[in-house]
C-alpha positions as CSV (number, residue, x, y, z in Angstrom):
1,X,99.8,-64.3,-45.0
2,X,96.9,-66.0,-43.3
3,X,97.7,-69.7,-43.1
4,X,95.3,-72.3,-41.9
5,X,96.9,-75.6,-40.7
6,X,94.6,-78.6,-40.8
7,X,95.2,-81.9,-39.0
8,X,93.2,-84.5,-40.8
9,X,93.8,-87.4,-38.4
10,X,90.5,-88.6,-36.8
11,X,91.8,-92.0,-35.5
12,X,91.1,-92.6,-31.8
13,X,92.4,-96.2,-31.5
14,X,94.4,-97.2,-29.7
15,X,94.5,-93.5,-28.6
16,X,94.2,-90.1,-30.2
17,X,97.7,-88.8,-30.9
18,X,98.7,-85.2,-30.7
19,X,99.8,-83.9,-34.1
20,X,103.4,-83.1,-33.1
21,X,104.6,-82.7,-36.7
22,X,102.0,-80.0,-37.5
23,X,102.9,-78.3,-34.2
24,X,106.4,-77.9,-35.5
25,X,105.1,-76.5,-38.8
26,X,102.9,-74.1,-36.8
27,X,106.0,-72.8,-34.9
28,X,108.0,-72.4,-38.1
29,X,105.2,-70.5,-40.0
30,X,104.5,-68.3,-37.0
31,X,108.2,-67.5,-36.5
32,X,108.3,-66.5,-40.2
33,X,105.7,-63.8,-39.4
34,X,102.6,-65.3,-40.8
35,X,99.2,-65.3,-39.1
36,X,98.1,-68.9,-38.3
37,X,95.0,-70.7,-37.3
38,X,94.7,-74.4,-36.6
39,X,91.8,-76.8,-37.5
40,X,92.2,-80.1,-35.7
41,X,89.6,-82.6,-36.9
42,X,90.2,-85.2,-34.2
43,X,87.5,-84.5,-31.7
44,X,84.6,-82.7,-33.2
45,X,81.2,-84.4,-33.6
46,X,80.9,-82.7,-37.1
47,X,84.4,-82.0,-38.1
48,X,83.7,-81.0,-41.7
49,X,81.1,-78.6,-40.6
50,X,83.5,-77.1,-38.1
51,X,86.1,-76.9,-40.8
52,X,83.8,-75.0,-43.1
53,X,82.9,-72.5,-40.4
54,X,86.6,-72.0,-39.5
55,X,87.5,-71.3,-43.1
56,X,84.7,-68.8,-43.4
57,X,85.8,-67.0,-40.3
58,X,89.6,-67.0,-40.9
59,X,89.6,-66.6,-44.7
60,X,93.0,-68.2,-45.2
61,X,95.2,-67.4,-48.1
62,X,97.0,-70.7,-47.9
63,X,95.9,-74.0,-46.3
64,X,98.3,-76.6,-45.1
65,X,96.8,-80.1,-44.7
66,X,98.7,-82.7,-42.7
67,X,98.0,-86.4,-43.5
68,X,99.5,-88.4,-40.7
69,X,98.9,-92.0,-41.8
70,X,97.9,-93.9,-45.0
71,X,96.0,-96.6,-43.1
72,X,96.2,-98.4,-39.7
73,X,98.7,-101.0,-41.1
74,X,96.7,-103.9,-39.8
75,X,95.4,-106.9,-41.8
76,X,92.7,-108.0,-42.3
77,X,91.0,-105.4,-40.1
78,X,92.4,-102.7,-42.3
79,X,91.2,-99.1,-42.0
80,X,92.1,-97.1,-45.1
81,X,92.1,-93.3,-44.5
82,X,92.1,-92.2,-48.2
83,X,88.4,-91.6,-48.3
84,X,88.5,-89.4,-45.2
85,X,91.4,-87.5,-46.6
86,X,89.6,-87.0,-49.9
87,X,86.5,-85.5,-48.2
88,X,88.6,-83.0,-46.3
89,X,90.3,-81.8,-49.5
90,X,87.0,-81.6,-51.3
91,X,85.5,-79.6,-48.4
92,X,88.4,-77.2,-48.5
93,X,88.2,-76.7,-52.2
94,X,84.4,-76.2,-52.0
95,X,84.6,-73.3,-49.5
96,X,87.9,-71.6,-50.3
97,X,90.0,-70.6,-53.3
98,X,93.2,-70.8,-51.2
99,X,95.7,-73.3,-52.4
100,X,95.7,-76.5,-50.4
101,X,99.3,-77.7,-49.6
102,X,99.4,-81.5,-48.7
103,X,102.0,-82.8,-46.3
104,X,102.7,-85.0,-43.3
105,X,104.3,-88.5,-43.0
106,X,101.4,-90.3,-44.7
107,X,101.5,-88.0,-47.7
108,X,105.3,-88.2,-47.8
109,X,105.3,-92.0,-48.3
110,X,103.2,-91.6,-51.5
111,X,103.5,-87.9,-52.5
112,X,102.8,-88.3,-56.3
113,X,100.0,-90.7,-55.8
114,X,98.3,-88.5,-53.2
115,X,98.7,-85.4,-55.4
116,X,96.9,-87.1,-58.2
117,X,94.2,-88.8,-56.1
118,X,93.4,-85.8,-53.9
119,X,93.9,-83.0,-56.5
120,X,96.4,-81.2,-54.3
121,X,97.5,-77.7,-55.3
122,X,101.0,-78.1,-53.8
123,X,102.7,-80.7,-51.6
124,X,105.6,-81.0,-49.2
125,X,107.4,-84.3,-49.1
126,X,109.4,-85.0,-46.0
127,X,110.2,-82.4,-43.3
128,X,108.2,-79.2,-43.9
129,X,109.5,-76.6,-41.4
130,X,111.7,-74.9,-43.9
131,X,110.2,-76.1,-47.2
132,X,106.7,-74.9,-46.3
133,X,107.9,-71.5,-45.1
134,X,109.9,-71.2,-48.4
135,X,106.8,-72.1,-50.4
136,X,104.7,-69.5,-48.6
137,X,107.4,-66.9,-49.3
138,X,107.4,-67.8,-53.0
139,X,103.6,-67.7,-53.2
140,X,103.5,-64.3,-51.4
141,X,106.0,-62.9,-53.9
142,X,104.2,-64.4,-56.9
143,X,107.0,-66.8,-57.7
144,X,106.9,-70.5,-58.7
145,X,107.9,-72.7,-55.7
146,X,108.5,-75.8,-57.9
147,X,112.3,-75.6,-57.5
148,X,112.2,-75.6,-53.7
149,X,113.6,-78.9,-52.3
150,X,110.8,-81.0,-51.0
151,X,108.0,-79.2,-52.8
152,X,105.7,-81.3,-55.0
153,X,104.2,-79.2,-57.8
154,X,100.7,-79.3,-59.3
155,X,102.3,-80.8,-62.4
156,X,102.7,-84.0,-60.3
157,X,99.0,-84.6,-60.9
158,X,99.7,-85.9,-64.4
159,X,100.6,-89.4,-65.6
160,X,103.9,-87.9,-67.0
161,X,105.0,-87.4,-63.4
162,X,105.5,-91.1,-62.6
163,X,109.3,-90.9,-62.8
164,X,109.7,-87.6,-61.0
165,X,112.2,-87.8,-58.1
166,X,111.5,-85.6,-55.1
167,X,114.4,-84.6,-52.8
168,X,113.1,-83.8,-49.3
169,X,114.8,-81.5,-46.9
170,X,116.6,-83.1,-44.0
171,X,118.5,-80.3,-42.2
172,X,121.0,-81.5,-39.5
173,X,120.0,-78.7,-37.2
174,X,116.2,-79.2,-37.8
175,X,115.3,-78.3,-34.2
176,X,117.7,-75.3,-33.7
177,X,115.7,-72.4,-32.3
178,X,112.4,-74.3,-32.9
179,X,109.9,-75.8,-30.4
180,X,106.6,-77.3,-31.4
181,X,103.8,-74.7,-31.0
182,X,101.2,-76.5,-29.0
183,X,99.1,-73.6,-27.8
184,X,96.8,-73.3,-30.9
185,X,95.9,-77.0,-30.3
186,X,94.0,-78.5,-27.5
187,X,97.0,-80.4,-26.1
188,X,95.3,-80.8,-22.7
189,X,92.5,-82.7,-24.3
190,X,95.0,-85.1,-26.0
191,X,96.4,-85.8,-22.6
192,X,93.0,-86.5,-21.1
193,X,91.7,-88.6,-24.1
194,X,95.0,-90.2,-25.1
195,X,96.6,-90.6,-21.8
196,X,99.9,-89.1,-22.8
197,X,101.7,-86.2,-24.4
198,X,104.5,-86.6,-26.9
199,X,108.0,-85.2,-27.7
200,X,110.7,-85.8,-30.3
201,X,114.4,-85.9,-29.6
202,X,115.8,-86.9,-32.9
203,X,115.0,-87.7,-36.5
204,X,116.4,-90.4,-38.9
205,X,117.3,-94.0,-38.4
206,X,120.5,-95.9,-39.2
207,X,119.0,-99.4,-39.1
208,X,117.9,-101.3,-42.2
209,X,114.7,-103.1,-41.3
210,X,113.5,-104.3,-44.6
211,X,109.9,-103.1,-44.4
212,X,110.4,-99.8,-42.6
213,X,109.7,-96.3,-44.0
214,X,111.6,-94.3,-41.3
215,X,114.8,-94.0,-43.4
216,X,112.7,-93.0,-46.4
217,X,110.9,-90.3,-44.4
218,X,113.7,-89.0,-42.1
219,X,116.9,-90.2,-43.7
220,X,119.4,-93.0,-42.8
221,X,121.4,-91.1,-40.1
222,X,120.4,-89.7,-36.8
223,X,120.0,-85.9,-36.2
224,X,119.6,-85.5,-32.5
225,X,118.8,-82.6,-30.2
226,X,120.9,-81.8,-27.2
227,X,119.8,-83.4,-23.9
228,X,119.5,-80.1,-22.1
229,X,117.2,-78.7,-24.8
230,X,115.1,-81.9,-24.7
231,X,114.6,-81.8,-20.9
232,X,113.9,-78.1,-21.0
233,X,111.0,-78.9,-23.3
234,X,109.9,-81.7,-21.0
235,X,110.0,-79.5,-17.9
236,X,108.1,-76.7,-19.7
237,X,105.3,-79.2,-20.7
238,X,105.0,-80.4,-17.1
239,X,104.8,-76.8,-15.8
240,X,102.3,-75.5,-18.5
241,X,100.0,-78.5,-18.6
242,X,100.5,-80.2,-15.2
243,X,102.1,-83.5,-14.6
244,X,101.4,-86.0,-17.4
245,X,103.1,-89.0,-19.0
246,X,105.1,-88.4,-22.2
247,X,105.9,-90.7,-25.1
248,X,109.1,-90.2,-27.0
249,X,108.1,-90.6,-30.7
250,X,111.6,-91.2,-32.1
251,X,111.9,-94.4,-34.3
252,X,114.0,-95.6,-31.4
253,X,115.1,-93.6,-28.3
254,X,117.9,-95.8,-26.9
255,X,120.3,-95.6,-29.9
256,X,123.0,-94.3,-30.6
257,X,124.6,-95.2,-27.3
258,X,124.8,-92.1,-25.1
259,X,121.7,-90.4,-26.4
260,X,119.1,-91.7,-23.9
261,X,121.7,-91.9,-21.2
262,X,122.3,-88.1,-21.5
263,X,118.6,-87.4,-21.4
264,X,118.1,-89.6,-18.3
265,X,121.1,-88.1,-16.5
266,X,119.7,-84.6,-17.2
267,X,116.3,-85.6,-15.8
268,X,117.9,-87.0,-12.7
269,X,120.2,-84.0,-12.3
270,X,117.1,-81.7,-12.2
271,X,115.2,-84.0,-9.8
272,X,112.2,-84.3,-12.1
273,X,109.4,-86.7,-11.2
274,X,108.4,-88.0,-14.6
275,X,106.5,-90.9,-16.3
276,X,107.5,-91.7,-19.8
277,X,107.7,-94.4,-22.4
278,X,109.3,-94.9,-25.8
279,X,110.2,-97.1,-28.8
280,X,113.5,-99.0,-28.3
281,X,115.8,-101.5,-30.0
282,X,117.4,-104.5,-28.4
283,X,120.7,-103.4,-29.9
284,X,123.2,-102.3,-27.1
285,X,120.4,-102.4,-24.5
286,X,122.2,-103.5,-21.4
287,X,121.5,-103.6,-17.7
288,X,122.9,-100.1,-17.1
289,X,120.8,-98.5,-19.8
290,X,117.6,-100.2,-18.6
291,X,118.2,-99.3,-15.0
292,X,119.1,-95.7,-15.8
293,X,115.9,-95.3,-17.9
294,X,113.8,-96.8,-15.0
295,X,115.4,-94.4,-12.5
296,X,114.6,-91.4,-14.8
297,X,110.9,-92.3,-14.9
298,X,110.6,-94.7,-17.8
299,X,107.6,-96.9,-17.2
300,X,107.2,-98.7,-20.5
301,X,109.3,-99.7,-23.5
302,X,108.0,-100.9,-26.8
303,X,110.7,-103.1,-28.3
304,X,110.5,-103.5,-32.1
305,X,111.9,-107.0,-32.0
306,X,109.8,-108.3,-35.0
307,X,110.8,-112.0,-34.5
308,X,112.6,-114.2,-32.0
309,X,114.0,-116.6,-34.7
310,X,117.5,-116.0,-36.0
311,X,116.7,-116.8,-39.7
312,X,113.6,-114.6,-39.7
313,X,115.4,-111.7,-38.0
314,X,118.0,-111.8,-40.7
315,X,115.3,-111.9,-43.5
316,X,113.7,-108.8,-41.9
317,X,117.0,-106.9,-42.0
318,X,117.3,-106.7,-38.2
319,X,120.7,-105.9,-36.6
320,X,120.5,-108.5,-33.8
321,X,119.8,-112.1,-33.1
322,X,117.3,-113.9,-30.9
323,X,119.8,-114.1,-28.0
324,X,120.2,-110.3,-28.0
325,X,116.4,-109.8,-28.1
326,X,115.8,-112.2,-25.2
327,X,118.6,-110.6,-23.1
328,X,117.3,-107.0,-23.7
329,X,113.8,-108.1,-22.6
330,X,115.3,-109.6,-19.5
331,X,117.3,-106.5,-18.6
332,X,114.2,-104.3,-18.9
333,X,112.0,-106.6,-16.8
334,X,114.7,-106.9,-14.1
335,X,114.9,-103.0,-14.0
336,X,111.1,-102.9,-13.4
337,X,110.2,-101.7,-16.8
338,X,107.0,-102.8,-18.5
339,X,107.8,-104.3,-21.9
340,X,105.7,-104.6,-25.0
341,X,107.1,-106.8,-27.7
342,X,106.0,-106.0,-31.3
343,X,106.3,-109.0,-33.6
344,X,105.5,-109.4,-37.3
345,X,104.3,-112.8,-38.4
346,X,104.0,-113.9,-42.0
347,X,106.8,-111.9,-43.6
348,X,108.7,-113.5,-46.5
349,X,110.4,-116.7,-45.5
350,X,108.2,-117.3,-42.5
351,X,107.5,-121.0,-41.8
352,X,105.4,-122.8,-39.2
353,X,108.7,-123.7,-37.5
354,X,109.9,-120.1,-37.3
355,X,106.5,-119.0,-35.9
356,X,106.7,-121.7,-33.3
357,X,110.2,-120.7,-32.4
358,X,109.3,-117.1,-31.9
359,X,106.2,-118.0,-29.8
360,X,108.1,-120.4,-27.6
361,X,110.7,-117.7,-27.0
362,X,108.1,-115.1,-26.2
363,X,106.5,-117.4,-23.6
364,X,109.9,-117.8,-21.9
365,X,110.6,-114.0,-22.1
366,X,107.2,-113.2,-20.5
367,X,106.9,-109.6,-21.5
368,X,104.1,-107.4,-20.2
369,X,102.4,-107.5,-23.6
370,X,102.9,-108.8,-27.2
371,X,101.5,-107.0,-30.2
372,X,101.5,-109.5,-33.0
373,X,101.0,-108.1,-36.6
374,X,99.6,-110.5,-39.1
375,X,101.4,-110.0,-42.4
376,X,103.7,-107.1,-43.3
377,X,102.5,-103.9,-44.9
378,X,104.2,-103.1,-48.2
379,X,105.3,-99.5,-48.9
380,X,107.0,-98.2,-52.0
381,X,110.7,-97.8,-51.8
382,X,111.4,-100.2,-48.9
383,X,114.0,-103.0,-49.4
384,X,111.3,-105.6,-48.7
385,X,109.0,-104.2,-51.4
386,X,111.9,-104.0,-53.9
387,X,113.0,-107.6,-53.2
388,X,109.5,-108.9,-53.7
389,X,109.3,-107.1,-57.0
390,X,112.7,-108.4,-58.1
391,X,111.6,-111.9,-57.2
392,X,108.4,-111.6,-59.2
393,X,106.2,-112.1,-56.2
394,X,104.7,-108.6,-56.4
395,X,104.1,-106.2,-59.3
396,X,105.2,-102.6,-58.9
397,X,101.6,-101.5,-59.5
398,X,100.5,-103.6,-56.5
399,X,102.1,-101.2,-54.1
400,X,100.3,-97.9,-53.9
401,X,97.5,-96.1,-52.2
402,X,95.5,-99.3,-51.7
403,X,96.8,-100.9,-48.5
404,X,98.8,-103.9,-49.6
405,X,100.0,-106.7,-47.3
406,X,102.3,-109.7,-47.9
407,X,101.8,-113.1,-46.1
408,X,104.1,-115.9,-47.0
409,X,102.0,-118.6,-48.7
410,X,103.8,-121.2,-46.5
411,X,101.9,-119.9,-43.4
412,X,98.8,-118.2,-44.8
413,X,96.5,-121.0,-43.7
414,X,98.3,-121.7,-40.5
415,X,98.8,-118.2,-39.2
416,X,95.4,-116.8,-38.1
417,X,94.2,-119.8,-36.0
418,X,97.7,-120.5,-34.5
419,X,98.1,-116.8,-33.4
420,X,94.6,-116.7,-31.8
421,X,95.4,-119.9,-30.0
422,X,98.6,-118.3,-28.6
423,X,96.7,-115.2,-27.6
424,X,94.1,-117.2,-25.8
425,X,96.7,-119.2,-23.9
426,X,98.9,-116.2,-23.0
427,X,96.2,-113.6,-22.1
428,X,98.5,-110.7,-22.9
429,X,98.6,-110.7,-26.7
430,X,97.1,-108.1,-28.9
431,X,96.3,-109.0,-32.5
432,X,95.3,-105.7,-34.2
433,X,94.6,-107.3,-37.5
434,X,92.3,-110.0,-36.2
435,X,90.6,-108.6,-33.2
436,X,90.0,-104.9,-32.3
437,X,92.6,-104.2,-29.6
438,X,90.0,-102.2,-27.6
439,X,86.5,-101.0,-28.1
440,X,86.1,-97.2,-28.4
441,X,83.8,-97.1,-25.4
442,X,86.2,-99.1,-23.3
443,X,89.0,-96.8,-24.2
444,X,87.0,-93.7,-23.3
445,X,86.0,-95.3,-19.9
446,X,89.5,-96.1,-19.0
447,X,90.8,-92.7,-19.9
448,X,87.8,-91.1,-18.1
449,X,88.8,-93.0,-15.0
450,X,92.2,-91.4,-15.1
451,X,94.2,-94.3,-16.5
452,X,97.1,-92.7,-18.3
453,X,100.1,-94.0,-20.2
454,X,100.1,-96.8,-22.7
455,X,97.1,-99.1,-22.2
456,X,99.1,-102.2,-23.0
457,X,100.7,-101.9,-19.5
458,X,97.4,-103.1,-18.1
459,X,97.9,-106.6,-19.6
460,X,100.1,-107.6,-16.7
461,X,97.0,-107.6,-14.5
462,X,95.3,-111.0,-14.1
463,X,91.8,-109.5,-14.5
464,X,92.8,-107.8,-17.7
465,X,94.3,-111.1,-19.0
466,X,91.1,-113.0,-18.2
467,X,89.0,-110.3,-19.9
468,X,91.2,-110.3,-23.0
469,X,91.3,-114.1,-23.4
470,X,87.6,-113.9,-24.0
471,X,88.4,-112.4,-27.4
472,X,90.0,-115.6,-28.5
473,X,87.7,-118.3,-27.1
474,X,86.6,-119.4,-30.5
475,X,89.7,-118.9,-32.8
476,X,88.8,-118.0,-36.4
477,X,91.0,-120.0,-38.7
478,X,90.2,-117.9,-41.8
479,X,91.1,-114.4,-42.9
480,X,87.5,-113.3,-43.5
481,X,86.1,-112.1,-46.8
482,X,88.6,-109.9,-48.8
483,X,87.2,-106.5,-50.0
484,X,88.4,-103.7,-52.2
485,X,89.7,-101.6,-49.3
486,X,92.9,-103.7,-49.0
487,X,95.0,-106.2,-51.0
488,X,96.8,-109.4,-50.0
489,X,99.7,-110.5,-52.2
């Protein structure tokens, strides 16, 4: 069959991100013997016109549409992608009779709602490498794919589907014999414009952060690739596309113990000269691990610490305390790694005291950068959302396609002005919900000058700190005017 794969993501901030998940789908569909073409909407000046022309040329029999994100997860500067997704689906239905199959991580968070809202023909919730291929086979043979695990049927468009349970596929050997097919995409352009490539070493997450969707999307256990296979892919990328930084997109790279160590040791054994960065957890992050990662080319770690207050860490379902967080930060800095601390302010139970405790600790830790999120995004099915529903603080209908955020009433008035004051004094804080992290023109200039890797690494430079402080000279103590594109509960 002729299968057109469409990447709907058009977000360029903080950087355009290569659609790695769709590249895995492309590999699986191609390996199954189908003819594929790819429409990537990220860079075109008139992406919908380009899409119409590509459909006319290729005449697909099935169209797979990947929806990467629901929104930008920032409050109050929320960007909701639903309207953009809708115009892509409407364009496809207007120019082709081919069934449109919705998928991707954004779709998988809210599959039934997206099916109804976007009028999808079929959907794939969760990992799609096997489910989508099985759906294609069923359609080719004139069979009903509804019984395939992970497939969302057209019947999900009806109100009667509210209680349907979808069981996604999560094969333990998901990567066996499969590498993402990057060649149909402009991977080199993503390197130039985004400053980095990407790679995945495992799926799933065993941690129980109360707000997080990773366990819902990928399962609550790790399914890891072998280190040799991972480094083979890394080496191939450097050979095919030239030396370029890589970002490991795993929920966290440095857990379970031994995983990142095996990757680093394989990199060192081969004598590869690499630059890479990753998400990490403070859990079990010791001096040896930090030093080994640095020796193997790691130049930046994004630590999902979320708070540096013991009571707030417990409320967020974190598996460590403030002492562990501070120690992990110190080990990374001592090893020469740049560290970005990601913190959530305003989650349930937050107080002025807990916010001051976290901010005081962050000053002492002195990471390269701090990304401070204002409020917590609520997604269906997470422990946090369920707890708020059980406590009567949120209604089930509040949590859906419309981006919904929770800020504890105890700090709602205090939070915006206090965080902007902290950002102005520190000079290395990013507040995505209150001030745009970087202007599109500035991002393009930096990448055009050859600056690669995560841009937050620049916040250790005094000139960058002076420049960034200018964003917070006059702290705004209000949240701005609410609008219909987001909801605060």
